[in-house]
N, CA, C and O atoms as a Maestro MAE file, in Angstrom:
{
 s_m_m2io_version
 :::
 2.0.0
}

f_m_ct {
 s_m_title
 :::
 protein
 m_atom[312] {
  # First column is atom index #
  i_m_mmod_type
  r_m_x_coord
  r_m_y_coord
  r_m_z_coord
  i_m_residue_number
  s_m_chain_name
  s_m_pdb_residue_name
  s_m_pdb_atom_name
  i_m_atomic_number
  :::
  1 25 108.520 65.553 271.684 1 A "UNK " " N  " 7
  2 3 109.544 64.880 272.450 1 A "UNK " " CA " 6
  3 2 110.108 63.675 271.693 1 A "UNK " " C  " 6
  4 15 111.297 63.373 271.795 1 A "UNK " " O  " 8
  5 25 109.260 63.001 270.944 2 A "UNK " " N  " 7
  6 3 109.718 61.845 270.172 2 A "UNK " " CA " 6
  7 2 110.683 62.278 269.075 2 A "UNK " " C  " 6
  8 15 111.642 61.572 268.762 2 A "UNK " " O  " 8
  9 25 110.420 63.445 268.497 3 A "UNK " " N  " 7
  10 3 111.298 63.966 267.450 3 A "UNK " " CA " 6
  11 2 112.700 64.202 268.005 3 A "UNK " " C  " 6
  12 15 113.693 63.876 267.354 3 A "UNK " " O  " 8
  13 25 112.779 64.764 269.199 4 A "UNK " " N  " 7
  14 3 114.068 65.007 269.838 4 A "UNK " " CA " 6
  15 2 114.789 63.692 270.109 4 A "UNK " " C  " 6
  16 15 115.979 63.563 269.825 4 A "UNK " " O  " 8
  17 25 114.077 62.728 270.651 5 A "UNK " " N  " 7
  18 3 114.677 61.427 270.933 5 A "UNK " " CA " 6
  19 2 115.174 60.764 269.653 5 A "UNK " " C  " 6
  20 15 116.242 60.151 269.642 5 A "UNK " " O  " 8
  21 25 114.406 60.884 268.585 6 A "UNK " " N  " 7
  22 3 114.800 60.295 267.306 6 A "UNK " " CA " 6
  23 2 116.080 60.947 266.796 6 A "UNK " " C  " 6
  24 15 117.009 60.259 266.374 6 A "UNK " " O  " 8
  25 25 116.121 62.271 266.838 7 A "UNK " " N  " 7
  26 3 117.313 62.988 266.364 7 A "UNK " " CA " 6
  27 2 118.542 62.661 267.218 7 A "UNK " " C  " 6
  28 15 119.641 62.495 266.690 7 A "UNK " " O  " 8
  29 25 118.354 62.572 268.523 8 A "UNK " " N  " 7
  30 3 119.474 62.227 269.398 8 A "UNK " " CA " 6
  31 2 119.984 60.817 269.118 8 A "UNK " " C  " 6
  32 15 121.188 60.568 269.184 8 A "UNK " " O  " 8
  33 25 119.090 59.911 268.812 9 A "UNK " " N  " 7
  34 3 119.520 58.536 268.531 9 A "UNK " " CA " 6
  35 2 120.238 58.438 267.183 9 A "UNK " " C  " 6
  36 15 121.029 57.518 266.975 9 A "UNK " " O  " 8
  37 25 119.977 59.369 266.272 10 A "UNK " " N  " 7
  38 3 120.594 59.353 264.943 10 A "UNK " " CA " 6
  39 2 121.902 60.136 264.865 10 A "UNK " " C  " 6
  40 15 122.620 60.048 263.870 10 A "UNK " " O  " 8
  41 25 122.208 60.890 265.895 11 A "UNK " " N  " 7
  42 3 123.410 61.723 265.799 11 A "UNK " " CA " 6
  43 2 124.670 60.856 265.800 11 A "UNK " " C  " 6
  44 15 124.698 59.788 266.410 11 A "UNK " " O  " 8
  45 25 125.708 61.326 265.111 12 A "UNK " " N  " 7
  46 3 126.941 60.537 265.017 12 A "UNK " " CA " 6
  47 2 127.654 60.455 266.363 12 A "UNK " " C  " 6
  48 15 127.534 61.344 267.205 12 A "UNK " " O  " 8
  49 25 128.398 59.367 266.543 13 A "UNK " " N  " 7
  50 3 129.151 59.227 267.785 13 A "UNK " " CA " 6
  51 2 130.451 60.035 267.703 13 A "UNK " " C  " 6
  52 15 130.800 60.579 266.656 13 A "UNK " " O  " 8
  53 25 131.144 60.096 268.820 14 A "UNK " " N  " 7
  54 3 132.348 60.920 268.915 14 A "UNK " " CA " 6
  55 2 133.410 60.492 267.901 14 A "UNK " " C  " 6
  56 15 134.041 61.344 267.275 14 A "UNK " " O  " 8
  57 25 133.612 59.195 267.733 15 A "UNK " " N  " 7
  58 3 134.638 58.713 266.800 15 A "UNK " " CA " 6
  59 2 134.364 59.172 265.373 15 A "UNK " " C  " 6
  60 15 135.286 59.558 264.654 15 A "UNK " " O  " 8
  61 25 133.105 59.133 264.964 16 A "UNK " " N  " 7
  62 3 132.752 59.584 263.613 16 A "UNK " " CA " 6
  63 2 133.011 61.081 263.463 16 A "UNK " " C  " 6
  64 15 133.495 61.528 262.423 16 A "UNK " " O  " 8
  65 25 132.694 61.850 264.491 17 A "UNK " " N  " 7
  66 3 132.933 63.292 264.445 17 A "UNK " " CA " 6
  67 2 134.424 63.605 264.383 17 A "UNK " " C  " 6
  68 15 134.829 64.559 263.718 17 A "UNK " " O  " 8
  69 25 135.231 62.821 265.059 18 A "UNK " " N  " 7
  70 3 136.686 62.991 264.998 18 A "UNK " " CA " 6
  71 2 137.179 62.658 263.597 18 A "UNK " " C  " 6
  72 15 138.006 63.383 263.043 18 A "UNK " " O  " 8
  73 25 136.681 61.571 263.019 19 A "UNK " " N  " 7
  74 3 137.085 61.172 261.667 19 A "UNK " " CA " 6
  75 2 136.718 62.228 260.630 19 A "UNK " " C  " 6
  76 15 137.433 62.406 259.644 19 A "UNK " " O  " 8
  77 25 135.611 62.926 260.848 20 A "UNK " " N  " 7
  78 3 135.159 63.959 259.906 20 A "UNK " " CA " 6
  79 2 135.746 65.335 260.235 20 A "UNK " " C  " 6
  80 15 135.349 66.341 259.647 20 A "UNK " " O  " 8
  81 25 136.690 65.374 261.174 21 A "UNK " " N  " 7
  82 3 137.367 66.606 261.598 21 A "UNK " " CA " 6
  83 2 136.416 67.663 262.149 21 A "UNK " " C  " 6
  84 15 136.657 68.863 262.014 21 A "UNK " " O  " 8
  85 25 135.347 67.207 262.762 22 A "UNK " " N  " 7
  86 3 134.424 68.122 263.424 22 A "UNK " " CA " 6
  87 2 134.863 68.315 264.870 22 A "UNK " " C  " 6
  88 15 134.830 69.428 265.397 22 A "UNK " " O  " 8
  89 25 135.276 67.214 265.509 23 A "UNK " " N  " 7
  90 3 135.873 67.271 266.844 23 A "UNK " " CA " 6
  91 2 137.352 66.955 266.716 23 A "UNK " " C  " 6
  92 15 137.773 66.277 265.779 23 A "UNK " " O  " 8
  93 25 138.129 67.447 267.653 24 A "UNK " " N  " 7
  94 3 139.559 67.155 267.670 24 A "UNK " " CA " 6
  95 2 139.823 66.015 268.633 24 A "UNK " " C  " 6
  96 15 139.207 65.918 269.694 24 A "UNK " " O  " 8
  97 25 140.743 65.161 268.246 25 A "UNK " " N  " 7
  98 3 141.112 64.026 269.083 25 A "UNK " " CA " 6
  99 2 142.461 64.332 269.716 25 A "UNK " " C  " 6
  100 15 143.504 64.149 269.088 25 A "UNK " " O  " 8
  101 25 142.438 64.786 270.930 26 A "UNK " " N  " 7
  102 3 143.665 65.169 271.625 26 A "UNK " " CA " 6
  103 2 143.936 64.223 272.786 26 A "UNK " " C  " 6
  104 15 144.236 64.657 273.898 26 A "UNK " " O  " 8
  105 25 143.826 62.926 272.515 27 A "UNK " " N  " 7
  106 3 144.101 61.935 273.555 27 A "UNK " " CA " 6
  107 2 145.557 62.021 273.974 27 A "UNK " " C  " 6
  108 15 146.444 62.189 273.137 27 A "UNK " " O  " 8
  109 25 145.793 61.907 275.246 28 A "UNK " " N  " 7
  110 3 147.159 61.867 275.745 28 A "UNK " " CA " 6
  111 2 147.828 63.220 275.852 28 A "UNK " " C  " 6
  112 15 149.003 63.300 276.212 28 A "UNK " " O  " 8
  113 25 147.111 64.280 275.547 29 A "UNK " " N  " 7
  114 3 147.698 65.618 275.637 29 A "UNK " " CA " 6
  115 2 146.992 66.368 276.762 29 A "UNK " " C  " 6
  116 15 145.764 66.402 276.833 29 A "UNK " " O  " 8
  117 25 147.782 66.955 277.622 30 A "UNK " " N  " 7
  118 3 147.212 67.731 278.727 30 A "UNK " " CA " 6
  119 2 146.408 68.893 278.154 30 A "UNK " " C  " 6
  120 15 146.845 69.535 277.199 30 A "UNK " " O  " 8
  121 25 145.246 69.168 278.723 31 A "UNK " " N  " 7
  122 3 144.410 70.260 278.215 31 A "UNK " " CA " 6
  123 2 145.151 71.595 278.120 31 A "UNK " " C  " 6
  124 15 144.864 72.406 277.240 31 A "UNK " " O  " 8
  125 25 146.083 71.814 279.007 32 A "UNK " " N  " 7
  126 3 146.832 73.073 278.982 32 A "UNK " " CA " 6
  127 2 147.731 73.166 277.753 32 A "UNK " " C  " 6
  128 15 148.113 74.265 277.348 32 A "UNK " " O  " 8
  129 25 148.072 72.029 277.158 33 A "UNK " " N  " 7
  130 3 148.973 72.021 276.004 33 A "UNK " " CA " 6
  131 2 148.245 71.990 274.660 33 A "UNK " " C  " 6
  132 15 148.870 72.184 273.618 33 A "UNK " " O  " 8
  133 25 146.948 71.750 274.673 34 A "UNK " " N  " 7
  134 3 146.198 71.632 273.424 34 A "UNK " " CA " 6
  135 2 146.293 72.916 272.604 34 A "UNK " " C  " 6
  136 15 146.540 72.856 271.400 34 A "UNK " " O  " 8
  137 25 146.105 74.066 273.228 35 A "UNK " " N  " 7
  138 3 146.166 75.339 272.503 35 A "UNK " " CA " 6
  139 2 147.559 75.567 271.929 35 A "UNK " " C  " 6
  140 15 147.698 76.035 270.799 35 A "UNK " " O  " 8
  141 25 148.583 75.240 272.698 36 A "UNK " " N  " 7
  142 3 149.956 75.407 272.211 36 A "UNK " " CA " 6
  143 2 150.221 74.476 271.032 36 A "UNK " " C  " 6
  144 15 150.891 74.861 270.074 36 A "UNK " " O  " 8
  145 25 149.700 73.261 271.099 37 A "UNK " " N  " 7
  146 3 149.863 72.297 270.004 37 A "UNK " " CA " 6
  147 2 149.209 72.828 268.730 37 A "UNK " " C  " 6
  148 15 149.807 72.772 267.655 37 A "UNK " " O  " 8
  149 25 147.980 73.344 268.849 38 A "UNK " " N  " 7
  150 3 147.264 73.873 267.688 38 A "UNK " " CA " 6
  151 2 147.982 75.083 267.102 38 A "UNK " " C  " 6
  152 15 148.052 75.236 265.882 38 A "UNK " " O  " 8
  153 25 148.513 75.938 267.965 39 A "UNK " " N  " 7
  154 3 149.239 77.119 267.500 39 A "UNK " " CA " 6
  155 2 150.505 76.706 266.739 39 A "UNK " " C  " 6
  156 15 150.826 77.284 265.700 39 A "UNK " " O  " 8
  157 25 151.210 75.718 267.253 40 A "UNK " " N  " 7
  158 3 152.409 75.223 266.587 40 A "UNK " " CA " 6
  159 2 152.069 74.607 265.230 40 A "UNK " " C  " 6
  160 15 152.758 74.860 264.242 40 A "UNK " " O  " 8
  161 25 151.016 73.805 265.180 41 A "UNK " " N  " 7
  162 3 150.615 73.186 263.917 41 A "UNK " " CA " 6
  163 2 150.238 74.247 262.884 41 A "UNK " " C  " 6
  164 15 150.591 74.128 261.710 41 A "UNK " " O  " 8
  165 25 149.530 75.273 263.316 42 A "UNK " " N  " 7
  166 3 149.138 76.350 262.398 42 A "UNK " " CA " 6
  167 2 150.371 77.096 261.900 42 A "UNK " " C  " 6
  168 15 150.466 77.425 260.718 42 A "UNK " " O  " 8
  169 25 151.301 77.358 262.789 43 A "UNK " " N  " 7
  170 3 152.527 78.052 262.411 43 A "UNK " " CA " 6
  171 2 153.328 77.229 261.407 43 A "UNK " " C  " 6
  172 15 153.870 77.771 260.444 43 A "UNK " " O  " 8
  173 25 153.401 75.925 261.635 44 A "UNK " " N  " 7
  174 3 154.123 75.048 260.706 44 A "UNK " " CA " 6
  175 2 153.451 75.032 259.334 44 A "UNK " " C  " 6
  176 15 154.130 75.030 258.307 44 A "UNK " " O  " 8
  177 25 152.132 75.021 259.319 45 A "UNK " " N  " 7
  178 3 151.402 75.046 258.057 45 A "UNK " " CA " 6
  179 2 151.632 76.368 257.325 45 A "UNK " " C  " 6
  180 15 151.827 76.376 256.109 45 A "UNK " " O  " 8
  181 25 151.611 77.482 258.055 46 A "UNK " " N  " 7
  182 3 151.876 78.787 257.446 46 A "UNK " " CA " 6
  183 2 153.269 78.823 256.832 46 A "UNK " " C  " 6
  184 15 153.448 79.319 255.720 46 A "UNK " " O  " 8
  185 25 154.250 78.299 257.551 47 A "UNK " " N  " 7
  186 3 155.621 78.263 257.028 47 A "UNK " " CA " 6
  187 2 155.702 77.422 255.757 47 A "UNK " " C  " 6
  188 15 156.365 77.803 254.792 47 A "UNK " " O  " 8
  189 25 155.026 76.282 255.766 48 A "UNK " " N  " 7
  190 3 155.037 75.396 254.602 48 A "UNK " " CA " 6
  191 2 154.390 76.085 253.397 48 A "UNK " " C  " 6
  192 15 154.902 75.997 252.281 48 A "UNK " " O  " 8
  193 25 153.272 76.765 253.624 49 A "UNK " " N  " 7
  194 3 152.596 77.472 252.536 49 A "UNK " " CA " 6
  195 2 153.431 78.637 252.022 49 A "UNK " " C  " 6
  196 15 153.513 78.854 250.813 49 A "UNK " " O  " 8
  197 25 154.049 79.384 252.924 50 A "UNK " " N  " 7
  198 3 154.923 80.491 252.513 50 A "UNK " " CA " 6
  199 2 156.054 79.981 251.630 50 A "UNK " " C  " 6
  200 15 156.370 80.582 250.603 50 A "UNK " " O  " 8
  201 25 156.657 78.877 252.033 51 A "UNK " " N  " 7
  202 3 157.756 78.300 251.257 51 A "UNK " " CA " 6
  203 2 157.262 77.865 249.874 51 A "UNK " " C  " 6
  204 15 157.924 78.116 248.866 51 A "UNK " " O  " 8
  205 25 156.103 77.216 249.833 52 A "UNK " " N  " 7
  206 3 155.551 76.755 248.555 52 A "UNK " " CA " 6
  207 2 155.243 77.931 247.643 52 A "UNK " " C  " 6
  208 15 155.484 77.856 246.438 52 A "UNK " " O  " 8
  209 25 154.714 79.015 248.195 53 A "UNK " " N  " 7
  210 3 154.404 80.192 247.380 53 A "UNK " " CA " 6
  211 2 155.669 80.857 246.858 53 A "UNK " " C  " 6
  212 15 155.680 81.371 245.739 53 A "UNK " " O  " 8
  213 25 156.726 80.854 247.646 54 A "UNK " " N  " 7
  214 3 157.989 81.442 247.199 54 A "UNK " " CA " 6
  215 2 158.619 80.624 246.083 54 A "UNK " " C  " 6
  216 15 159.342 81.170 245.249 54 A "UNK " " O  " 8
  217 25 158.357 79.327 246.057 55 A "UNK " " N  " 7
  218 3 158.966 78.440 245.070 55 A "UNK " " CA " 6
  219 2 158.187 78.368 243.756 55 A "UNK " " C  " 6
  220 15 158.702 77.864 242.758 55 A "UNK " " O  " 8
  221 25 156.960 78.864 243.751 56 A "UNK " " N  " 7
  222 3 156.180 78.727 242.523 56 A "UNK " " CA " 6
  223 2 156.701 79.677 241.452 56 A "UNK " " C  " 6
  224 15 157.237 80.739 241.771 56 A "UNK " " O  " 8
  225 25 156.547 79.305 240.195 57 A "UNK " " N  " 7
  226 3 157.087 80.122 239.108 57 A "UNK " " CA " 6
  227 2 156.338 81.445 238.959 57 A "UNK " " C  " 6
  228 15 155.157 81.552 239.290 57 A "UNK " " O  " 8
  229 25 157.049 82.436 238.457 58 A "UNK " " N  " 7
  230 3 156.459 83.752 238.187 58 A "UNK " " CA " 6
  231 2 155.562 83.648 236.955 58 A "UNK " " C  " 6
  232 15 155.699 82.724 236.153 58 A "UNK " " O  " 8
  233 25 154.650 84.596 236.814 59 A "UNK " " N  " 7
  234 3 153.725 84.598 235.683 59 A "UNK " " CA " 6
  235 2 154.476 84.648 234.358 59 A "UNK " " C  " 6
  236 15 154.074 84.003 233.390 59 A "UNK " " O  " 8
  237 25 155.565 85.413 234.312 60 A "UNK " " N  " 7
  238 3 156.333 85.538 233.069 60 A "UNK " " CA " 6
  239 2 156.913 84.183 232.642 60 A "UNK " " C  " 6
  240 15 156.953 83.863 231.454 60 A "UNK " " O  " 8
  241 25 157.358 83.400 233.617 61 A "UNK " " N  " 7
  242 3 157.898 82.074 233.314 61 A "UNK " " CA " 6
  243 2 156.803 81.155 232.765 61 A "UNK " " C  " 6
  244 15 157.058 80.335 231.883 61 A "UNK " " O  " 8
  245 25 155.597 81.297 233.288 62 A "UNK " " N  " 7
  246 3 154.484 80.479 232.813 62 A "UNK " " CA " 6
  247 2 154.087 80.863 231.393 62 A "UNK " " C  " 6
  248 15 153.702 80.004 230.600 62 A "UNK " " O  " 8
  249 25 154.181 82.153 231.069 63 A "UNK " " N  " 7
  250 3 153.897 82.603 229.705 63 A "UNK " " CA " 6
  251 2 154.941 82.021 228.758 63 A "UNK " " C  " 6
  252 15 154.600 81.501 227.696 63 A "UNK " " O  " 8
  253 25 156.217 82.108 229.146 64 A "UNK " " N  " 7
  254 3 157.294 81.572 228.304 64 A "UNK " " CA " 6
  255 2 157.138 80.070 228.088 64 A "UNK " " C  " 6
  256 15 157.484 79.554 227.025 64 A "UNK " " O  " 8
  257 25 156.624 79.377 229.083 65 A "UNK " " N  " 7
  258 3 156.440 77.933 228.984 65 A "UNK " " CA " 6
  259 2 155.150 77.533 228.288 65 A "UNK " " C  " 6
  260 15 154.872 76.345 228.126 65 A "UNK " " O  " 8
  261 25 154.361 78.520 227.874 66 A "UNK " " N  " 7
  262 3 153.114 78.226 227.176 66 A "UNK " " CA " 6
  263 2 151.998 77.735 228.084 66 A "UNK " " C  " 6
  264 15 151.022 77.151 227.614 66 A "UNK " " O  " 8
  265 25 152.140 77.969 229.367 67 A "UNK " " N  " 7
  266 3 151.134 77.517 230.331 67 A "UNK " " CA " 6
  267 2 150.082 78.594 230.560 67 A "UNK " " C  " 6
  268 15 148.914 78.293 230.807 67 A "UNK " " O  " 8
  269 25 150.499 79.836 230.476 68 A "UNK " " N  " 7
  270 3 149.638 80.980 230.748 68 A "UNK " " CA " 6
  271 2 149.676 81.905 229.548 68 A "UNK " " C  " 6
  272 15 150.727 82.094 228.936 68 A "UNK " " O  " 8
  273 25 148.540 82.477 229.214 69 A "UNK " " N  " 7
  274 3 148.491 83.441 228.117 69 A "UNK " " CA " 6
  275 2 148.892 84.819 228.627 69 A "UNK " " C  " 6
  276 15 148.658 85.159 229.786 69 A "UNK " " O  " 8
  277 25 149.494 85.599 227.752 70 A "UNK " " N  " 7
  278 3 149.924 86.959 228.114 70 A "UNK " " CA " 6
  279 2 148.742 87.777 228.638 70 A "UNK " " C  " 6
  280 15 148.896 88.577 229.561 70 A "UNK " " O  " 8
  281 25 147.569 87.574 228.049 71 A "UNK " " N  " 7
  282 3 146.378 88.329 228.460 71 A "UNK " " CA " 6
  283 2 145.893 87.934 229.856 71 A "UNK " " C  " 6
  284 15 145.101 88.658 230.459 71 A "UNK " " O  " 8
  285 25 146.355 86.804 230.371 72 A "UNK " " N  " 7
  286 3 145.931 86.339 231.689 72 A "UNK " " CA " 6
  287 2 146.847 86.812 232.812 72 A "UNK " " C  " 6
  288 15 146.562 86.581 233.987 72 A "UNK " " O  " 8
  289 25 147.940 87.469 232.455 73 A "UNK " " N  " 7
  290 3 148.890 87.939 233.459 73 A "UNK " " CA " 6
  291 2 148.324 89.209 234.090 73 A "UNK " " C  " 6
  292 15 148.037 90.172 233.378 73 A "UNK " " O  " 8
  293 25 148.159 89.228 235.404 74 A "UNK " " N  " 7
  294 3 147.633 90.433 236.059 74 A "UNK " " CA " 6
  295 2 148.629 91.586 235.965 74 A "UNK " " C  " 6
  296 15 149.844 91.386 235.989 74 A "UNK " " O  " 8
  297 25 148.086 92.793 235.856 75 A "UNK " " N  " 7
  298 3 148.924 93.988 235.812 75 A "UNK " " CA " 6
  299 2 149.352 94.305 237.235 75 A "UNK " " C  " 6
  300 15 148.516 94.416 238.132 75 A "UNK " " O  " 8
  301 25 150.657 94.449 237.440 76 A "UNK " " N  " 7
  302 3 151.170 94.744 238.780 76 A "UNK " " CA " 6
  303 2 150.889 96.194 239.131 76 A "UNK " " C  " 6
  304 15 151.108 97.098 238.324 76 A "UNK " " O  " 8
  305 25 150.405 96.400 240.339 77 A "UNK " " N  " 7
  306 3 150.156 97.753 240.826 77 A "UNK " " CA " 6
  307 2 151.296 98.162 241.726 77 A "UNK " " C  " 6
  308 15 151.772 97.373 242.543 77 A "UNK " " O  " 8
  309 25 151.727 99.382 241.577 78 A "UNK " " N  " 7
  310 3 152.847 99.857 242.399 78 A "UNK " " CA " 6
  311 2 152.363 100.675 243.549 78 A "UNK " " C  " 6
  312 15 153.167 101.157 244.346 78 A "UNK " " O  " 8
  :::
 }
 m_bond[311] {
  # First column is bond index #
  i_m_from
  i_m_to
  i_m_order
  :::
  1 1 2 1
  2 2 3 1
  3 3 4 2
  4 3 5 1
  5 5 6 1
  6 6 7 1
  7 7 8 2
  8 7 9 1
  9 9 10 1
  10 10 11 1
  11 11 12 2
  12 11 13 1
  13 13 14 1
  14 14 15 1
  15 15 16 2
  16 15 17 1
  17 17 18 1
  18 18 19 1
  19 19 20 2
  20 19 21 1
  21 21 22 1
  22 22 23 1
  23 23 24 2
  24 23 25 1
  25 25 26 1
  26 26 27 1
  27 27 28 2
  28 27 29 1
  29 29 30 1
  30 30 31 1
  31 31 32 2
  32 31 33 1
  33 33 34 1
  34 34 35 1
  35 35 36 2
  36 35 37 1
  37 37 38 1
  38 38 39 1
  39 39 40 2
  40 39 41 1
  41 41 42 1
  42 42 43 1
  43 43 44 2
  44 43 45 1
  45 45 46 1
  46 46 47 1
  47 47 48 2
  48 47 49 1
  49 49 50 1
  50 50 51 1
  51 51 52 2
  52 51 53 1
  53 53 54 1
  54 54 55 1
  55 55 56 2
  56 55 57 1
  57 57 58 1
  58 58 59 1
  59 59 60 2
  60 59 61 1
  61 61 62 1
  62 62 63 1
  63 63 64 2
  64 63 65 1
  65 65 66 1
  66 66 67 1
  67 67 68 2
  68 67 69 1
  69 69 70 1
  70 70 71 1
  71 71 72 2
  72 71 73 1
  73 73 74 1
  74 74 75 1
  75 75 76 2
  76 75 77 1
  77 77 78 1
  78 78 79 1
  79 79 80 2
  80 79 81 1
  81 81 82 1
  82 82 83 1
  83 83 84 2
  84 83 85 1
  85 85 86 1
  86 86 87 1
  87 87 88 2
  88 87 89 1
  89 89 90 1
  90 90 91 1
  91 91 92 2
  92 91 93 1
  93 93 94 1
  94 94 95 1
  95 95 96 2
  96 95 97 1
  97 97 98 1
  98 98 99 1
  99 99 100 2
  100 99 101 1
  101 101 102 1
  102 102 103 1
  103 103 104 2
  104 103 105 1
  105 105 106 1
  106 106 107 1
  107 107 108 2
  108 107 109 1
  109 109 110 1
  110 110 111 1
  111 111 112 2
  112 111 113 1
  113 113 114 1
  114 114 115 1
  115 115 116 2
  116 115 117 1
  117 117 118 1
  118 118 119 1
  119 119 120 2
  120 119 121 1
  121 121 122 1
  122 122 123 1
  123 123 124 2
  124 123 125 1
  125 125 126 1
  126 126 127 1
  127 127 128 2
  128 127 129 1
  129 129 130 1
  130 130 131 1
  131 131 132 2
  132 131 133 1
  133 133 134 1
  134 134 135 1
  135 135 136 2
  136 135 137 1
  137 137 138 1
  138 138 139 1
  139 139 140 2
  140 139 141 1
  141 141 142 1
  142 142 143 1
  143 143 144 2
  144 143 145 1
  145 145 146 1
  146 146 147 1
  147 147 148 2
  148 147 149 1
  149 149 150 1
  150 150 151 1
  151 151 152 2
  152 151 153 1
  153 153 154 1
  154 154 155 1
  155 155 156 2
  156 155 157 1
  157 157 158 1
  158 158 159 1
  159 159 160 2
  160 159 161 1
  161 161 162 1
  162 162 163 1
  163 163 164 2
  164 163 165 1
  165 165 166 1
  166 166 167 1
  167 167 168 2
  168 167 169 1
  169 169 170 1
  170 170 171 1
  171 171 172 2
  172 171 173 1
  173 173 174 1
  174 174 175 1
  175 175 176 2
  176 175 177 1
  177 177 178 1
  178 178 179 1
  179 179 180 2
  180 179 181 1
  181 181 182 1
  182 182 183 1
  183 183 184 2
  184 183 185 1
  185 185 186 1
  186 186 187 1
  187 187 188 2
  188 187 189 1
  189 189 190 1
  190 190 191 1
  191 191 192 2
  192 191 193 1
  193 193 194 1
  194 194 195 1
  195 195 196 2
  196 195 197 1
  197 197 198 1
  198 198 199 1
  199 199 200 2
  200 199 201 1
  201 201 202 1
  202 202 203 1
  203 203 204 2
  204 203 205 1
  205 205 206 1
  206 206 207 1
  207 207 208 2
  208 207 209 1
  209 209 210 1
  210 210 211 1
  211 211 212 2
  212 211 213 1
  213 213 214 1
  214 214 215 1
  215 215 216 2
  216 215 217 1
  217 217 218 1
  218 218 219 1
  219 219 220 2
  220 219 221 1
  221 221 222 1
  222 222 223 1
  223 223 224 2
  224 223 225 1
  225 225 226 1
  226 226 227 1
  227 227 228 2
  228 227 229 1
  229 229 230 1
  230 230 231 1
  231 231 232 2
  232 231 233 1
  233 233 234 1
  234 234 235 1
  235 235 236 2
  236 235 237 1
  237 237 238 1
  238 238 239 1
  239 239 240 2
  240 239 241 1
  241 241 242 1
  242 242 243 1
  243 243 244 2
  244 243 245 1
  245 245 246 1
  246 246 247 1
  247 247 248 2
  248 247 249 1
  249 249 250 1
  250 250 251 1
  251 251 252 2
  252 251 253 1
  253 253 254 1
  254 254 255 1
  255 255 256 2
  256 255 257 1
  257 257 258 1
  258 258 259 1
  259 259 260 2
  260 259 261 1
  261 261 262 1
  262 262 263 1
  263 263 264 2
  264 263 265 1
  265 265 266 1
  266 266 267 1
  267 267 268 2
  268 267 269 1
  269 269 270 1
  270 270 271 1
  271 271 272 2
  272 271 273 1
  273 273 274 1
  274 274 275 1
  275 275 276 2
  276 275 277 1
  277 277 278 1
  278 278 279 1
  279 279 280 2
  280 279 281 1
  281 281 282 1
  282 282 283 1
  283 283 284 2
  284 283 285 1
  285 285 286 1
  286 286 287 1
  287 287 288 2
  288 287 289 1
  289 289 290 1
  290 290 291 1
  291 291 292 2
  292 291 293 1
  293 293 294 1
  294 294 295 1
  295 295 296 2
  296 295 297 1
  297 297 298 1
  298 298 299 1
  299 299 300 2
  300 299 301 1
  301 301 302 1
  302 302 303 1
  303 303 304 2
  304 303 305 1
  305 305 306 1
  306 306 307 1
  307 307 308 2
  308 307 309 1
  309 309 310 1
  310 310 311 1
  311 311 312 2
  :::
 }
}
């Protein structure tokens, strides 16, 4: 029982867990909207990543620029 009490006294508080992104801090948001908020944030992140991937240079451009070796270019499968 003492071991349990010791561990409980050592556990981090809610603020620390929020800072470490273990718990979410959704103050001021109605519980019914939390899921919608998370879905929107995920969708925005996906859009941002898709855009970034579309803007990155092709492997051939990296070879021409001396950044990538020809032997490192993956063979495209059709």
